Backbone as CSV, one residue per row, in Angstrom:
resi,resn,N_x,N_y,N_z,CA_x,CA_y,CA_z,C_x,C_y,C_z
1,MET,289.777,-83.139,277.824,289.323,-82.725,276.509,288.135,-81.795,276.692
2,ASN,288.216,-80.636,276.090,287.100,-79.707,276.209,286.129,-79.902,275.044
3,SER,285.011,-79.226,275.114,283.966,-79.433,274.111,284.387,-78.947,272.724
4,GLU,285.205,-77.918,272.646,285.661,-77.429,271.338,286.534,-78.464,270.638
5,GLU,287.446,-79.103,271.384,288.286,-80.158,270.814,287.435,-81.332,270.365
6,THR,286.442,-81.676,271.168,285.562,-82.791,270.836,284.808,-82.520,269.543
7,ILE,284.294,-81.323,269.386,283.546,-80.968,268.177,284.453,-81.014,266.949
8,LYS,285.698,-80.560,267.070,286.637,-80.617,265.949,286.910,-82.060,265.538
9,LYS,287.047,-82.940,266.520,287.287,-84.350,266.219,286.069,-84.979,265.545
10,ILE,284.879,-84.639,266.005,283.654,-85.167,265.399,283.526,-84.677,263.960
11,GLN,283.850,-83.418,263.709,283.797,-82.884,262.346,284.779,-83.608,261.431
12,ALA,285.966,-83.919,261.936,286.946,-84.657,261.138,286.421,-86.047,260.792
13,LEU,285.766,-86.688,261.746,285.188,-88.011,261.494,284.076,-87.940,260.455
14,MET,283.230,-86.945,260.567,282.091,-86.815,259.658,282.538,-86.553,258.220
15,ASN,283.692,-85.945,258.038,284.190,-85.629,256.699,284.940,-86.782,256.038
16,ASP,285.199,-87.858,256.774,285.927,-88.999,256.225,284.943,-89.961,255.560
17,GLU,285.076,-90.124,254.252,284.160,-90.986,253.508,284.445,-92.468,253.709
18,ASN,285.573,-92.816,254.330,285.892,-94.217,254.600,285.104,-94.773,255.783
19,LEU,284.511,-93.898,256.570,283.812,-94.327,257.777,282.327,-94.504,257.516
20,ASN,281.770,-95.561,258.118,280.325,-95.752,258.055,279.733,-95.508,259.444
21,ILE,278.472,-95.793,259.597,277.774,-95.474,260.853,278.362,-96.224,262.050
22,TYR,278.825,-97.460,261.840,279.395,-98.226,262.949,280.709,-97.619,263.432
23,HIS,281.532,-97.176,262.488,282.764,-96.484,262.879,282.425,-95.229,263.682
24,LEU,281.452,-94.483,263.182,281.100,-93.213,263.824,280.560,-93.409,265.233
25,VAL,279.666,-94.382,265.428,279.105,-94.556,266.776,280.162,-95.059,267.749
26,MET,281.095,-95.887,267.264,282.172,-96.330,268.159,283.080,-95.168,268.527
27,MET,283.413,-94.328,267.558,284.270,-93.183,267.855,283.552,-92.178,268.747
28,LEU,282.260,-91.994,268.544,281.510,-91.096,269.427,281.496,-91.630,270.857
29,ALA,281.360,-92.942,271.010,281.400,-93.540,272.344,282.772,-93.330,272.985
30,ILE,283.833,-93.530,272.209,285.192,-93.332,272.720,285.421,-91.865,273.082
31,LEU,284.964,-90.953,272.230,285.115,-89.526,272.523,284.302,-89.112,273.746
32,GLN,283.139,-89.728,273.928,282.341,-89.424,275.121,283.074,-89.875,276.378
33,LEU,283.676,-91.058,276.339,284.456,-91.523,277.487,285.650,-90.598,277.738
34,ALA,286.307,-90.146,276.668,287.436,-89.222,276.817,286.983,-87.918,277.453
35,TYR,285.844,-87.426,277.028,285.309,-86.171,277.565,285.007,-86.308,279.056
36,PHE,284.372,-87.419,279.445,284.035,-87.630,280.853,285.273,-87.840,281.719
37,GLN,286.330,-88.402,281.129,287.571,-88.631,281.870,288.504,-87.417,281.814
38,CYS,288.107,-86.379,281.089,288.937,-85.177,280.906,290.308,-85.528,280.337
39,GLU,290.315,-86.479,279.411,291.555,-86.917,278.774,291.593,-86.436,277.336
40,VAL,292.795,-86.218,276.835,292.952,-85.763,275.463,293.450,-86.894,274.569
41,LYS,294.365,-87.683,275.051,294.986,-88.700,274.203,294.696,-90.135,274.641
42,VAL,294.911,-90.465,275.905,294.804,-91.850,276.368,293.547,-92.016,277.211
43,ILE,292.679,-92.941,276.775,291.391,-93.145,277.435,291.330,-94.569,277.964
44,HIS,290.868,-94.713,279.190,290.654,-96.034,279.774,289.243,-96.479,279.419
45,VAL,289.156,-97.659,278.792,287.868,-98.120,278.273,287.627,-99.577,278.644
46,SER,286.372,-99.957,278.560,286.003,-101.362,278.637,285.087,-101.662,277.464
47,ARG,285.150,-102.885,276.996,284.303,-103.297,275.886,282.845,-103.074,276.224
48,ARG,282.474,-103.393,277.423,281.078,-103.256,277.853,280.602,-101.805,277.747
49,ASN,281.425,-100.861,278.198,281.040,-99.444,278.133,280.919,-98.946,276.700
50,ILE,281.879,-99.311,275.857,281.817,-98.864,274.466,280.592,-99.447,273.779
51,MET,280.350,-100.731,273.982,279.199,-101.362,273.336,277.891,-100.757,273.830
52,LYS,277.822,-100.440,275.106,276.606,-99.838,275.655,276.383,-98.437,275.084
53,LEU,277.422,-97.612,275.088,277.292,-96.244,274.577,277.018,-96.207,273.073
54,ALA,277.591,-97.164,272.330,277.423,-97.196,270.880,276.187,-97.993,270.457
55,HIS,275.488,-98.561,271.410,274.299,-99.378,271.140,274.627,-100.553,270.221
56,LEU,275.788,-101.165,270.452,276.184,-102.359,269.709,275.832,-103.578,270.539
57,GLN,275.299,-104.599,269.889,274.922,-105.803,270.612,275.710,-107.025,270.168
58,SER,276.483,-106.894,269.116,277.214,-108.016,268.562,278.707,-107.868,268.834
59,LEU,279.287,-108.862,269.478,280.716,-108.845,269.769,281.562,-108.860,268.490
60,PRO,281.207,-109.677,267.479,281.986,-109.622,266.230,281.954,-108.242,265.558
61,THR,280.827,-107.552,265.628,280.736,-106.204,265.053,281.666,-105.251,265.791
62,TYR,281.677,-105.335,267.108,282.564,-104.500,267.925,284.019,-104.703,267.514
63,HIS,284.450,-105.971,267.452,285.844,-106.265,267.127,286.192,-105.867,265.693
64,LYS,285.272,-106.085,264.766,285.517,-105.735,263.365,285.795,-104.245,263.213
65,TYR,284.941,-103.424,263.789,285.090,-101.982,263.601,286.192,-101.391,264.472
66,LEU,286.485,-102.006,265.598,287.624,-101.560,266.403,288.922,-101.786,265.621
67,LYS,289.046,-102.948,264.984,290.229,-103.238,264.172,290.330,-102.290,262.981
68,GLN,289.195,-101.992,262.359,289.221,-101.086,261.216,289.611,-99.672,261.629
69,LEU,289.149,-99.224,262.789,289.540,-97.897,263.272,291.043,-97.832,263.529
70,GLN,291.609,-98.955,263.986,293.063,-99.015,264.164,293.767,-98.966,262.813
71,ALA,293.261,-99.738,261.858,293.878,-99.797,260.530,293.799,-98.447,259.814
72,LEU,292.726,-97.707,260.045,292.562,-96.392,259.426,293.383,-95.307,260.126
73,GLY,293.977,-95.647,261.267,294.861,-94.712,261.955,294.183,-93.755,262.916
74,TYR,292.949,-94.035,263.292,292.248,-93.152,264.225,292.593,-93.448,265.681
75,ILE,292.822,-94.721,265.978,293.097,-95.105,267.363,294.233,-96.122,267.407
76,GLU,294.783,-96.253,268.593,295.714,-97.324,268.909,295.140,-97.997,270.148
77,TYR,294.921,-99.298,270.077,294.235,-100.030,271.139,295.229,-100.894,271.895
78,PHE,295.209,-100.784,273.221,296.080,-101.573,274.086,295.202,-102.398,275.019
79,PRO,294.956,-103.669,274.671,294.048,-104.479,275.485,294.668,-104.856,276.826
80,SER,293.805,-104.989,277.801,294.209,-105.487,279.111,293.484,-106.804,279.325
81,TYR,294.243,-107.832,279.585,293.632,-109.143,279.779,293.370,-109.428,281.251
82,HIS,293.649,-108.457,282.091,293.397,-108.591,283.521,292.022,-108.005,283.821
83,PRO,291.164,-108.754,284.513,289.806,-108.245,284.759,289.750,-106.999,285.640
84,GLY,290.795,-106.731,286.393,290.788,-105.569,287.271,291.297,-104.294,286.628
85,TYR,291.881,-104.413,285.433,292.441,-103.251,284.749,291.716,-103.030,283.430
86,LYS,291.454,-101.776,283.133,290.782,-101.463,281.873,291.798,-101.369,280.739
87,SER,291.312,-101.622,279.535,292.121,-101.426,278.342,292.267,-99.930,278.093
88,THR,293.230,-99.572,277.259,293.404,-98.160,276.930,293.343,-97.970,275.418
89,ILE,292.858,-96.812,275.038,292.823,-96.408,273.637,293.531,-95.066,273.539
90,LYS,294.436,-94.987,272.582,295.149,-93.736,272.326,294.574,-93.126,271.055
91,LEU,294.086,-91.904,271.149,293.571,-91.202,269.976,294.744,-90.715,269.141
92,LYS,294.675,-90.945,267.839,295.792,-90.596,266.965,295.430,-89.527,265.943
93,PHE,294.337,-88.829,266.145,293.964,-87.770,265.194,293.637,-86.505,265.926
């Protein structure tokens, strides 16, 4: 993902009135991971990394807004229950 694509995605997020600050910081964290991984659609993530980048300290808050981002159609989340494998997030916008 190049910087121009990232900026377009951020602008789309900022224009959505359904999103609040928690949605935005989680999506910014996910987009930052995508940018560093040079990925466009499928990003390998860990809860710890997203929470650290988004400055979230509450596990229930993380899960609440991750589920809402899925319900709003921004992401598709594929959890990995194996400690050696990361979960994946597919960007849908």
